[in-house]
CHARMM-style PDB file with segment names, atoms N, HN, CA, C and O in Angstrom:
ATOM      1  N   MET     1       7.085-101.932 -25.326  1.00  0.00      PROA
ATOM      2  CA  MET     1       8.137-101.482 -24.432  1.00  0.00      PROA
ATOM      3  C   MET     1       9.443-102.224 -24.705  1.00  0.00      PROA
ATOM      4  O   MET     1      10.524-101.641 -24.627  1.00  0.00      PROA
ATOM      5  N   ASP     2       9.335-103.512 -25.024  1.00  0.00      PROA
ATOM      6  HN  ASP     2       8.457-103.985 -25.088  1.00  0.00      PROA
ATOM      7  CA  ASP     2      10.539-104.297 -25.278  1.00  0.00      PROA
ATOM      8  C   ASP     2      11.307-103.742 -26.476  1.00  0.00      PROA
ATOM      9  O   ASP     2      12.525-103.574 -26.412  1.00  0.00      PROA
ATOM     10  N   LEU     3      10.596-103.458 -27.566  1.00  0.00      PROA
ATOM     11  HN  LEU     3       9.607-103.594 -27.618  1.00  0.00      PROA
ATOM     12  CA  LEU     3      11.254-102.913 -28.756  1.00  0.00      PROA
ATOM     13  C   LEU     3      11.910-101.572 -28.442  1.00  0.00      PROA
ATOM     14  O   LEU     3      13.037-101.318 -28.866  1.00  0.00      PROA
ATOM     15  N   SER     4      11.227-100.734 -27.719  1.00  0.00      PROA
ATOM     16  HN  SER     4      10.311-100.940 -27.375  1.00  0.00      PROA
ATOM     17  CA  SER     4      11.772 -99.436 -27.356  1.00  0.00      PROA
ATOM     18  C   SER     4      13.040 -99.584 -26.511  1.00  0.00      PROA
ATOM     19  O   SER     4      14.020 -98.873 -26.734  1.00  0.00      PROA
ATOM     20  N   SER     5      13.024-100.487 -25.564  1.00  0.00      PROA
ATOM     21  HN  SER     5      12.228-101.064 -25.383  1.00  0.00      PROA
ATOM     22  CA  SER     5      14.202-100.719 -24.721  1.00  0.00      PROA
ATOM     23  C   SER     5      15.365-101.265 -25.530  1.00  0.00      PROA
ATOM     24  O   SER     5      16.512-100.867 -25.327  1.00  0.00      PROA
ATOM     25  N   ARG     6      15.068-102.181 -26.449  1.00  0.00      PROA
ATOM     26  HN  ARG     6      14.136-102.504 -26.614  1.00  0.00      PROA
ATOM     27  CA  ARG     6      16.141-102.735 -27.288  1.00  0.00      PROA
ATOM     28  C   ARG     6      16.718-101.678 -28.217  1.00  0.00      PROA
ATOM     29  O   ARG     6      17.925-101.661 -28.456  1.00  0.00      PROA
ATOM     30  N   ARG     7      15.881-100.802 -28.742  1.00  0.00      PROA
ATOM     31  HN  ARG     7      14.900-100.816 -28.548  1.00  0.00      PROA
ATOM     32  CA  ARG     7      16.365 -99.724 -29.615  1.00  0.00      PROA
ATOM     33  C   ARG     7      17.276 -98.786 -28.823  1.00  0.00      PROA
ATOM     34  O   ARG     7      18.340 -98.404 -29.312  1.00  0.00      PROA
ATOM     35  N   ALA     8      16.880 -98.418 -27.630  1.00  0.00      PROA
ATOM     36  HN  ALA     8      16.016 -98.729 -27.233  1.00  0.00      PROA
ATOM     37  CA  ALA     8      17.698 -97.533 -26.793  1.00  0.00      PROA
ATOM     38  C   ALA     8      19.037 -98.190 -26.460  1.00  0.00      PROA
ATOM     39  O   ALA     8      20.077 -97.533 -26.508  1.00  0.00      PROA
ATOM     40  N   GLN     9      19.020 -99.468 -26.127  1.00  0.00      PROA
ATOM     41  HN  GLN     9      18.175-100.002 -26.088  1.00  0.00      PROA
ATOM     42  CA  GLN     9      20.256-100.175 -25.804  1.00  0.00      PROA
ATOM     43  C   GLN     9      21.162-100.268 -27.025  1.00  0.00      PROA
ATOM     44  O   GLN     9      22.381-100.153 -26.901  1.00  0.00      PROA
ATOM     45  N   SER    10      20.587-100.473 -28.187  1.00  0.00      PROA
ATOM     46  HN  SER    10      19.596-100.566 -28.288  1.00  0.00      PROA
ATOM     47  CA  SER    10      21.362-100.542 -29.420  1.00  0.00      PROA
ATOM     48  C   SER    10      22.075 -99.218 -29.699  1.00  0.00      PROA
ATOM     49  O   SER    10      23.235 -99.212 -30.113  1.00  0.00      PROA
ATOM     50  N   VAL    11      21.398 -98.119 -29.478  1.00  0.00      PROA
ATOM     51  HN  VAL    11      20.456 -98.123 -29.143  1.00  0.00      PROA
ATOM     52  CA  VAL    11      22.017 -96.806 -29.689  1.00  0.00      PROA
ATOM     53  C   VAL    11      23.130 -96.582 -28.673  1.00  0.00      PROA
ATOM     54  O   VAL    11      24.204 -96.099 -29.032  1.00  0.00      PROA
ATOM     55  N   ALA    12      22.892 -96.923 -27.425  1.00  0.00      PROA
ATOM     56  HN  ALA    12      22.020 -97.316 -27.134  1.00  0.00      PROA
ATOM     57  CA  ALA    12      23.932 -96.764 -26.397  1.00  0.00      PROA
ATOM     58  C   ALA    12      25.155 -97.611 -26.730  1.00  0.00      PROA
ATOM     59  O   ALA    12      26.287 -97.157 -26.563  1.00  0.00      PROA
ATOM     60  N   THR    13      24.939 -98.823 -27.195  1.00  0.00      PROA
ATOM     61  HN  THR    13      24.019 -99.192 -27.331  1.00  0.00      PROA
ATOM     62  CA  THR    13      26.050 -99.699 -27.580  1.00  0.00      PROA
ATOM     63  C   THR    13      26.837 -99.103 -28.738  1.00  0.00      PROA
ATOM     64  O   THR    13      28.068 -99.111 -28.719  1.00  0.00      PROA
ATOM     65  N   ALA    14      26.143 -98.590 -29.740  1.00  0.00      PROA
ATOM     66  HN  ALA    14      25.143 -98.584 -29.755  1.00  0.00      PROA
ATOM     67  CA  ALA    14      26.825 -97.979 -30.883  1.00  0.00      PROA
ATOM     68  C   ALA    14      27.628 -96.759 -30.447  1.00  0.00      PROA
ATOM     69  O   ALA    14      28.743 -96.551 -30.925  1.00  0.00      PROA
ATOM     70  N   LEU    15      27.081 -95.958 -29.552  1.00  0.00      PROA
ATOM     71  HN  LEU    15      26.175 -96.127 -29.163  1.00  0.00      PROA
ATOM     72  CA  LEU    15      27.811 -94.772 -29.095  1.00  0.00      PROA
ATOM     73  C   LEU    15      29.082 -95.144 -28.346  1.00  0.00      PROA
ATOM     74  O   LEU    15      30.092 -94.451 -28.468  1.00  0.00      PROA
ATOM     75  N   THR    16      29.049 -96.224 -27.575  1.00  0.00      PROA
ATOM     76  HN  THR    16      28.228 -96.787 -27.477  1.00  0.00      PROA
ATOM     77  CA  THR    16      30.246 -96.618 -26.828  1.00  0.00      PROA
ATOM     78  C   THR    16      31.254 -97.328 -27.724  1.00  0.00      PROA
ATOM     79  O   THR    16      32.459 -97.111 -27.590  1.00  0.00      PROA
ATOM     80  N   GLN    17      30.779 -98.171 -28.635  1.00  0.00      PROA
ATOM     81  HN  GLN    17      29.801 -98.347 -28.744  1.00  0.00      PROA
ATOM     82  CA  GLN    17      31.705 -98.953 -29.469  1.00  0.00      PROA
ATOM     83  C   GLN    17      32.221 -98.184 -30.673  1.00  0.00      PROA
ATOM     84  O   GLN    17      33.401 -98.279 -31.011  1.00  0.00      PROA
ATOM     85  N   ASP    18      31.351 -97.425 -31.323  1.00  0.00      PROA
ATOM     86  HN  ASP    18      30.392 -97.348 -31.049  1.00  0.00      PROA
ATOM     87  CA  ASP    18      31.731 -96.780 -32.579  1.00  0.00      PROA
ATOM     88  C   ASP    18      32.182 -95.327 -32.416  1.00  0.00      PROA
ATOM     89  O   ASP    18      32.899 -94.799 -33.266  1.00  0.00      PROA
ATOM     90  N   TYR    19      31.763 -94.682 -31.327  1.00  0.00      PROA
ATOM     91  HN  TYR    19      31.181 -95.110 -30.637  1.00  0.00      PROA
ATOM     92  CA  TYR    19      32.034 -93.263 -31.175  1.00  0.00      PROA
ATOM     93  C   TYR    19      32.759 -92.914 -29.878  1.00  0.00      PROA
ATOM     94  O   TYR    19      32.876 -91.739 -29.527  1.00  0.00      PROA
ATOM     95  N   ALA    20      33.239 -93.917 -29.174  1.00  0.00      PROA
ATOM     96  HN  ALA    20      33.145 -94.871 -29.459  1.00  0.00      PROA
ATOM     97  CA  ALA    20      34.091 -93.754 -27.989  1.00  0.00      PROA
ATOM     98  C   ALA    20      33.450 -92.956 -26.844  1.00  0.00      PROA
ATOM     99  O   ALA    20      34.155 -92.284 -26.091  1.00  0.00      PROA
ATOM    100  N   PHE    21      32.132 -93.024 -26.711  1.00  0.00      PROA
ATOM    101  HN  PHE    21      31.559 -93.569 -27.323  1.00  0.00      PROA
ATOM    102  CA  PHE    21      31.492 -92.448 -25.524  1.00  0.00      PROA
ATOM    103  C   PHE    21      31.801 -93.349 -24.338  1.00  0.00      PROA
ATOM    104  O   PHE    21      31.869 -94.568 -24.493  1.00  0.00      PROA
ATOM    105  N   ALA    22      31.986 -92.783 -23.182  1.00  0.00      PROA
ATOM    106  HN  ALA    22      31.931 -91.792 -23.056  1.00  0.00      PROA
ATOM    107  CA  ALA    22      32.215 -93.568 -21.970  1.00  0.00      PROA
ATOM    108  C   ALA    22      30.899 -94.238 -21.569  1.00  0.00      PROA
ATOM    109  O   ALA    22      29.876 -93.571 -21.416  1.00  0.00      PROA
ATOM    110  N   ALA    23      30.935 -95.546 -21.403  1.00  0.00      PROA
ATOM    111  HN  ALA    23      31.766 -96.088 -21.528  1.00  0.00      PROA
ATOM    112  CA  ALA    23      29.718 -96.297 -21.077  1.00  0.00      PROA
ATOM    113  C   ALA    23      29.066 -95.812 -19.789  1.00  0.00      PROA
ATOM    114  O   ALA    23      27.843 -95.863 -19.659  1.00  0.00      PROA
ATOM    115  N   GLY    24      29.865 -95.343 -18.836  1.00  0.00      PROA
ATOM    116  HN  GLY    24      30.858 -95.302 -18.941  1.00  0.00      PROA
ATOM    117  CA  GLY    24      29.329 -94.858 -17.576  1.00  0.00      PROA
ATOM    118  C   GLY    24      28.523 -93.575 -17.700  1.00  0.00      PROA
ATOM    119  O   GLY    24      27.819 -93.181 -16.769  1.00  0.00      PROA
ATOM    120  N   ARG    25      28.629 -92.924 -18.857  1.00  0.00      PROA
ATOM    121  HN  ARG    25      29.200 -93.244 -19.613  1.00  0.00      PROA
ATOM    122  CA  ARG    25      27.884 -91.684 -19.074  1.00  0.00      PROA
ATOM    123  C   ARG    25      26.526 -91.922 -19.709  1.00  0.00      PROA
ATOM    124  O   ARG    25      25.745 -90.986 -19.879  1.00  0.00      PROA
ATOM    125  N   LEU    26      26.236 -93.179 -20.063  1.00  0.00      PROA
ATOM    126  HN  LEU    26      26.870 -93.940 -19.925  1.00  0.00      PROA
ATOM    127  CA  LEU    26      25.000 -93.487 -20.776  1.00  0.00      PROA
ATOM    128  C   LEU    26      24.131 -94.460 -19.998  1.00  0.00      PROA
ATOM    129  O   LEU    26      24.630 -95.396 -19.375  1.00  0.00      PROA
ATOM    130  N   THR    27      22.842 -94.231 -20.041  1.00  0.00      PROA
ATOM    131  HN  THR    27      22.436 -93.470 -20.548  1.00  0.00      PROA
ATOM    132  CA  THR    27      21.864 -95.170 -19.510  1.00  0.00      PROA
ATOM    133  C   THR    27      20.781 -95.322 -20.567  1.00  0.00      PROA
ATOM    134  O   THR    27      20.156 -94.337 -20.961  1.00  0.00      PROA
ATOM    135  N   ALA    28      20.557 -96.525 -21.020  1.00  0.00      PROA
ATOM    136  HN  ALA    28      21.064 -97.325 -20.699  1.00  0.00      PROA
ATOM    137  CA  ALA    28      19.530 -96.773 -22.035  1.00  0.00      PROA
ATOM    138  C   ALA    28      18.197 -97.009 -21.346  1.00  0.00      PROA
ATOM    139  O   ALA    28      18.099 -97.779 -20.392  1.00  0.00      PROA
ATOM    140  N   SER    29      17.170 -96.328 -21.851  1.00  0.00      PROA
ATOM    141  HN  SER    29      17.249 -95.702 -22.627  1.00  0.00      PROA
ATOM    142  CA  SER    29      15.835 -96.466 -21.282  1.00  0.00      PROA
ATOM    143  C   SER    29      14.814 -96.300 -22.396  1.00  0.00      PROA
ATOM    144  O   SER    29      14.839 -95.299 -23.112  1.00  0.00      PROA
ATOM    145  N   GLY    30      13.928 -97.256 -22.549  1.00  0.00      PROA
ATOM    146  HN  GLY    30      13.908 -98.069 -21.967  1.00  0.00      PROA
ATOM    147  CA  GLY    30      12.882 -97.173 -23.561  1.00  0.00      PROA
ATOM    148  C   GLY    30      11.600 -96.616 -22.968  1.00  0.00      PROA
ATOM    149  O   GLY    30      11.212 -96.977 -21.857  1.00  0.00      PROA
ATOM    150  N   ALA    31      10.943 -95.733 -23.713  1.00  0.00      PROA
ATOM    151  HN  ALA    31      11.258 -95.439 -24.616  1.00  0.00      PROA
ATOM    152  CA  ALA    31       9.695 -95.134 -23.235  1.00  0.00      PROA
ATOM    153  C   ALA    31       8.474 -95.756 -23.898  1.00  0.00      PROA
ATOM    154  O   ALA    31       7.365 -95.657 -23.374  1.00  0.00      PROA
ATOM    155  N   GLY    32       8.671 -96.394 -25.045  1.00  0.00      PROA
ATOM    156  HN  GLY    32       9.572 -96.475 -25.470  1.00  0.00      PROA
ATOM    157  CA  GLY    32       7.570 -97.071 -25.720  1.00  0.00      PROA
ATOM    158  C   GLY    32       6.401 -96.151 -26.014  1.00  0.00      PROA
ATOM    159  O   GLY    32       6.596 -94.994 -26.385  1.00  0.00      PROA
ATOM    160  N   PRO    33       5.191 -96.656 -25.850  1.00  0.00      PROA
ATOM    161  CA  PRO    33       3.998 -95.884 -26.216  1.00  0.00      PROA
ATOM    162  C   PRO    33       3.680 -94.734 -25.260  1.00  0.00      PROA
ATOM    163  O   PRO    33       2.744 -93.973 -25.506  1.00  0.00      PROA
ATOM    164  N   THR    34       4.439 -94.599 -24.179  1.00  0.00      PROA
ATOM    165  HN  THR    34       5.199 -95.217 -23.979  1.00  0.00      PROA
ATOM    166  CA  THR    34       4.143 -93.532 -23.220  1.00  0.00      PROA
ATOM    167  C   THR    34       4.620 -92.165 -23.694  1.00  0.00      PROA
ATOM    168  O   THR    34       4.199 -91.143 -23.151  1.00  0.00      PROA
ATOM    169  N   MET    35       5.488 -92.131 -24.692  1.00  0.00      PROA
ATOM    170  HN  MET    35       5.830 -92.961 -25.133  1.00  0.00      PROA
ATOM    171  CA  MET    35       6.065 -90.862 -25.153  1.00  0.00      PROA
ATOM    172  C   MET    35       5.931 -90.695 -26.669  1.00  0.00      PROA
ATOM    173  O   MET    35       6.891 -90.294 -27.328  1.00  0.00      PROA
ATOM    174  N   ARG    36       4.794 -90.988 -27.215  1.00  0.00      PROA
ATOM    175  HN  ARG    36       4.015 -91.314 -26.680  1.00  0.00      PROA
ATOM    176  CA  ARG    36       4.596 -90.867 -28.660  1.00  0.00      PROA
ATOM    177  C   ARG    36       4.729 -89.421 -29.105  1.00  0.00      PROA
ATOM    178  O   ARG    36       4.288 -88.495 -28.423  1.00  0.00      PROA
ATOM    179  N   GLY    37       5.347 -89.253 -30.267  1.00  0.00      PROA
ATOM    180  HN  GLY    37       5.705 -90.005 -30.821  1.00  0.00      PROA
ATOM    181  CA  GLY    37       5.474 -87.926 -30.850  1.00  0.00      PROA
ATOM    182  C   GLY    37       4.455 -87.685 -31.944  1.00  0.00      PROA
ATOM    183  O   GLY    37       4.251 -86.547 -32.367  1.00  0.00      PROA
ATOM    184  N   ALA    38       3.807 -88.763 -32.411  1.00  0.00      PROA
ATOM    185  HN  ALA    38       3.974 -89.687 -32.067  1.00  0.00      PROA
ATOM    186  CA  ALA    38       2.832 -88.673 -33.494  1.00  0.00      PROA
ATOM    187  C   ALA    38       1.907 -89.889 -33.394  1.00  0.00      PROA
ATOM    188  O   ALA    38       2.257 -90.878 -32.751  1.00  0.00      PROA
ATOM    189  N   PRO    39       0.735 -89.823 -34.021  1.00  0.00      PROA
ATOM    190  CA  PRO    39      -0.158 -90.990 -34.031  1.00  0.00      PROA
ATOM    191  C   PRO    39       0.479 -92.149 -34.794  1.00  0.00      PROA
ATOM    192  O   PRO    39       1.263 -91.923 -35.715  1.00  0.00      PROA
ATOM    193  N   ASN    40       0.157 -93.361 -34.428  1.00  0.00      PROA
ATOM    194  HN  ASN    40      -0.480 -93.545 -33.680  1.00  0.00      PROA
ATOM    195  CA  ASN    40       0.723 -94.541 -35.078  1.00  0.00      PROA
ATOM    196  C   ASN    40      -0.142 -95.081 -36.217  1.00  0.00      PROA
ATOM    197  O   ASN    40       0.091 -96.198 -36.679  1.00  0.00      PROA
ATOM    198  N   ASP    41      -1.133 -94.316 -36.681  1.00  0.00      PROA
ATOM    199  HN  ASP    41      -1.322 -93.409 -36.306  1.00  0.00      PROA
ATOM    200  CA  ASP    41      -2.036 -94.847 -37.700  1.00  0.00      PROA
ATOM    201  C   ASP    41      -1.547 -94.661 -39.133  1.00  0.00      PROA
ATOM    202  O   ASP    41      -2.206 -95.113 -40.070  1.00  0.00      PROA
ATOM    203  N   THR    42      -0.397 -94.000 -39.320  1.00  0.00      PROA
ATOM    204  HN  THR    42       0.138 -93.633 -38.559  1.00  0.00      PROA
ATOM    205  CA  THR    42       0.212 -93.876 -40.644  1.00  0.00      PROA
ATOM    206  C   THR    42       1.685 -94.261 -40.550  1.00  0.00      PROA
ATOM    207  O   THR    42       2.273 -94.257 -39.469  1.00  0.00      PROA
ATOM    208  N   GLU    43       2.269 -94.592 -41.695  1.00  0.00      PROA
ATOM    209  HN  GLU    43       1.792 -94.595 -42.573  1.00  0.00      PROA
ATOM    210  CA  GLU    43       3.697 -94.926 -41.713  1.00  0.00      PROA
ATOM    211  C   GLU    43       4.542 -93.725 -41.301  1.00  0.00      PROA
ATOM    212  O   GLU    43       5.549 -93.875 -40.610  1.00  0.00      PROA
ATOM    213  N   GLU    44       4.129 -92.542 -41.726  1.00  0.00      PROA
ATOM    214  HN  GLU    44       3.310 -92.420 -42.287  1.00  0.00      PROA
ATOM    215  CA  GLU    44       4.868 -91.330 -41.348  1.00  0.00      PROA
ATOM    216  C   GLU    44       4.851 -91.130 -39.826  1.00  0.00      PROA
ATOM    217  O   GLU    44       5.872 -90.771 -39.239  1.00  0.00      PROA
ATOM    218  N   GLY    45       3.718 -91.356 -39.199  1.00  0.00      PROA
ATOM    219  HN  GLY    45       2.888 -91.647 -39.676  1.00  0.00      PROA
ATOM    220  CA  GLY    45       3.616 -91.234 -37.748  1.00  0.00      PROA
ATOM    221  C   GLY    45       4.462 -92.266 -37.033  1.00  0.00      PROA
ATOM    222  O   GLY    45       5.139 -91.955 -36.053  1.00  0.00      PROA
ATOM    223  N   ARG    46       4.422 -93.505 -37.527  1.00  0.00      PROA
ATOM    224  HN  ARG    46       3.872 -93.758 -38.323  1.00  0.00      PROA
ATOM    225  CA  ARG    46       5.242 -94.559 -36.910  1.00  0.00      PROA
ATOM    226  C   ARG    46       6.727 -94.244 -37.051  1.00  0.00      PROA
ATOM    227  O   ARG    46       7.506 -94.506 -36.135  1.00  0.00      PROA
ATOM    228  N   ALA    47       7.124 -93.682 -38.197  1.00  0.00      PROA
ATOM    229  HN  ALA    47       6.491 -93.469 -38.942  1.00  0.00      PROA
ATOM    230  CA  ALA    47       8.531 -93.314 -38.406  1.00  0.00      PROA
ATOM    231  C   ALA    47       8.954 -92.232 -37.417  1.00  0.00      PROA
ATOM    232  O   ALA    47      10.066 -92.273 -36.891  1.00  0.00      PROA
ATOM    233  N   LYS    48       8.074 -91.265 -37.162  1.00  0.00      PROA
ATOM    234  HN  LYS    48       7.170 -91.232 -37.589  1.00  0.00      PROA
ATOM    235  CA  LYS    48       8.397 -90.207 -36.204  1.00  0.00      PROA
ATOM    236  C   LYS    48       8.534 -90.757 -34.788  1.00  0.00      PROA
ATOM    237  O   LYS    48       9.259 -90.192 -33.969  1.00  0.00      PROA
ATOM    238  N   ASN    49       7.850 -91.842 -34.502  1.00  0.00      PROA
ATOM    239  HN  ASN    49       7.261 -92.301 -35.168  1.00  0.00      PROA
ATOM    240  CA  ASN    49       7.912 -92.431 -33.164  1.00  0.00      PROA
ATOM    241  C   ASN    49       9.132 -93.332 -32.978  1.00  0.00      PROA
ATOM    242  O   ASN    49       9.441 -93.715 -31.850  1.00  0.00      PROA
ATOM    243  N   ARG    50       9.827 -93.675 -34.055  1.00  0.00      PROA
ATOM    244  HN  ARG    50       9.576 -93.364 -34.972  1.00  0.00      PROA
ATOM    245  CA  ARG    50      11.049 -94.463 -33.938  1.00  0.00      PROA
ATOM    246  C   ARG    50      12.218 -93.490 -33.789  1.00  0.00      PROA
ATOM    247  O   ARG    50      12.938 -93.208 -34.747  1.00  0.00      PROA
ATOM    248  N   ARG    51      12.385 -92.995 -32.597  1.00  0.00      PROA
ATOM    249  HN  ARG    51      11.800 -93.223 -31.819  1.00  0.00      PROA
ATOM    250  CA  ARG    51      13.422 -92.007 -32.357  1.00  0.00      PROA
ATOM    251  C   ARG    51      14.116 -92.308 -31.035  1.00  0.00      PROA
ATOM    252  O   ARG    51      13.602 -93.045 -30.194  1.00  0.00      PROA
ATOM    253  N   VAL    52      15.269 -91.731 -30.880  1.00  0.00      PROA
ATOM    254  HN  VAL    52      15.686 -91.132 -31.564  1.00  0.00      PROA
ATOM    255  CA  VAL    52      16.017 -91.843 -29.641  1.00  0.00      PROA
ATOM    256  C   VAL    52      16.376 -90.429 -29.226  1.00  0.00      PROA
ATOM    257  O   VAL    52      16.853 -89.635 -30.037  1.00  0.00      PROA
ATOM    258  N   GLU    53      16.150 -90.125 -27.987  1.00  0.00      PROA
ATOM    259  HN  GLU    53      15.763 -90.770 -27.328  1.00  0.00      PROA
ATOM    260  CA  GLU    53      16.496 -88.816 -27.453  1.00  0.00      PROA
ATOM    261  C   GLU    53      17.612 -88.978 -26.436  1.00  0.00      PROA
ATOM    262  O   GLU    53      17.591 -89.898 -25.619  1.00  0.00      PROA
ATOM    263  N   LEU    54      18.578 -88.089 -26.492  1.00  0.00      PROA
ATOM    264  HN  LEU    54      18.595 -87.342 -27.156  1.00  0.00      PROA
ATOM    265  CA  LEU    54      19.680 -88.092 -25.538  1.00  0.00      PROA
ATOM    266  C   LEU    54      19.394 -87.047 -24.479  1.00  0.00      PROA
ATOM    267  O   LEU    54      19.079 -85.900 -24.794  1.00  0.00      PROA
ATOM    268  N   VAL    55      19.505 -87.447 -23.231  1.00  0.00      PROA
ATOM    269  HN  VAL    55      19.761 -88.379 -22.975  1.00  0.00      PROA
ATOM    270  CA  VAL    55      19.262 -86.555 -22.100  1.00  0.00      PROA
ATOM    271  C   VAL    55      20.511 -86.499 -21.251  1.00  0.00      PROA
ATOM    272  O   VAL    55      21.040 -87.538 -20.856  1.00  0.00      PROA
ATOM    273  N   ALA    56      20.989 -85.302 -20.964  1.00  0.00      PROA
ATOM    274  HN  ALA    56      20.559 -84.458 -21.285  1.00  0.00      PROA
ATOM    275  CA  ALA    56      22.194 -85.156 -20.151  1.00  0.00      PROA
ATOM    276  C   ALA    56      21.927 -85.610 -18.723  1.00  0.00      PROA
ATOM    277  O   ALA    56      20.879 -85.321 -18.146  1.00  0.00      PROA
ATOM    278  N   LYS    57      22.896 -86.324 -18.169  1.00  0.00      PROA
ATOM    279  HN  LYS    57      23.747 -86.559 -18.638  1.00  0.00      PROA
ATOM    280  CA  LYS    57      22.787 -86.773 -16.770  1.00  0.00      PROA
ATOM    281  C   LYS    57      23.180 -85.661 -15.836  1.00  0.00      PROA
ATOM    282  OT1 LYS    57      23.155 -85.840 -14.619  1.00  0.00      PROA
TER     283      LYS     57
END
């Protein structure tokens, strides 16, 4: 969960600093193992699980 939260925060920071998104429009939240998109037993599966999804507020 910690890694997932840090990844989400990193993306939110990049969007505000590098792409001029308003910080008030973003909330970083990590889902960790609760929202897997693929099994973690292969490198390809782990790569698919390293993702960030943007959800409109």
